[in-house]
C-alpha positions, 0 to 999 in steps of 0.5 A: 410482356408486350401483348401486341408483339407476342399475340397480335402481331403474329396473327397479322403477320400470318396474313399477306402484308397488304391484306393485314394492312387493310384489315387493321385500317378498317378496324381503326376506321371503325373504332369509335369508343374508348378514345378518351380513355385510350388517349389518357393512357397512351398520350399523357401530356408532357409539355417538354415535348411540345414543338412549334413550327410557325403556325403548326404546334405539335404536342410531341414530335412523333408523327405518323408518316404518309402511306399507312392512312392513305385515304384519311379513314382513321384521322380520329384514332392517331391522336388517341394513340399518342401521335403528335401529328399524322400525314394522309396520302399520297393523294392523286388528282384522279383515282389510280389502282397503283402497281399490281399485287403483291406490292408490300413485303415484310422483312422481319429479320431486318425490321423492314418493309419493301413496298411498291404501291405506286400511289394507289389512290381513290383520287382527291374527290373521294378523299375530300368526301371522307374528310368532309364526313369526318370533319368533326373528328379533326383535332387542331392540336394534332396537325394533319398533313396531306401528302399529294402527288401526280398521277402516273400517266401525267407527264413531268411537265404537267406535274405542277397542275396535278399538285395544284388540283389536289392542293386547292381541293384539299386546302380546307382540310390541311394543316400542312401539305407535303409534295411527294416527288421522291417515291421510287415506285412511280416511273420518272417521279424522282426526276422532278427533284432536279433543280430545273423542275423543283423550283417552279413546282414548289413555287406553284404549290406554295401559291396554291396552298394560300398560306398553308405550310408546304413541305417537300419529301426528299429521296435518300438516294443521291448521285452526289452531295452536290446534287442534293445541295443543288436541289436543296437550294432550289427548294429554298428559292422556290419558297418551301416551308420545310422538308421531309427527309427521307422517303424509302430507298432503292438501296439494299445495303444493310439487309441481313439476307438478300432480297430481290423484290423491287420497291422502296425499302423502309425500316431499320436498314434505312436508318444510316442513309436517312440520318446522313441525308438529314445532316447534309440537308441541315448543313445545306439549308441552315438552322432555321428551315423546318425538317421532318426526319423519317426513316429507320426511327425505332426508339426514343434514342433514335428520335433524340439522335434525329433531333440532334442531327437537325430534325425538328419533328420525326415520323414513323411508319415501319416501327409502328407496324413492328412495334404496335399501338404503344410505339408513340408512347414508348418513344415519347417516354424514352425521349423525355428520359433522354432530355432529363439525362442530358440536362435539356429542359425541353425540345425548345432548348434542344432546338435552340442549340443549332440556332444562331445565338439561341434565337428563334427561326424564321418559321418559329420555334419553342414550346407552346 
């Protein structure tokens, strides 16, 4: 019996979804005892699962996606729960409240969520203060990504300045950055994915990051394969370190029951679309560019499938909401079983299958 699913989740699911999120985050932020014991149980080391991407070393490929820890309050907890990395944000230069509530909705029958938060953020200075206060908690062996975006009222032509303002201020606290130009909840934001914008945006973000890896988060919704390919080429030309595929979707395909709530859909119904976009991106950018796979990942088998499709590491969000604190451990255990069943020695060998002659990528690969 899983006590989270039978006892704890029903309690929180009786609350408004965003209120429950705030309660959980407050409790996690205040959790300061038993971390070593929790980590010993929830995150036993498995060297087969270690992944190296350039300067980034992930003790396992299961990361926490942006959106859960928006303000960096619980950075000390994610390693204890077994995550190999975690992402904070989206962070905007100036504070903004986001869209009106309610703006987070559960679809339990589909193991899905819909959100229309709209980059609710206390602003970069508030996040910096939090990260300064918790600096001693940071774990170099569990990379911390900082996800940045423009303010809602910033014109598209000034988006690069917003990204630069965040990146330069946050640089001392970041193991890597993610530029979010793919949320469906900020009007006009996805237009920044067009090649005319994205090439210069990425180049400017890379300059501002001063050596920190810069990823760009890609939408799952594309008018055509050609549009995705053109954007992927522009990202590479701009000097991006890697891609995050994908954000939430505006599609409602795959839902078991109709839902007319506006916003981005995540969870199980997103899985086929996110997997398709990942495969197309990998075909576009070649074998070496790092890709973080996100969207509808619920099990260790899903992780294995995503890695075989071209991801180097993955992230979860909705699966954590539905599956609880044991989720990273479950995914790692099952992934280890799949590696053994397939006769794959470790993730370095799995990744080498897509590299020319089994060689290392420009970004680096293999176990630490």
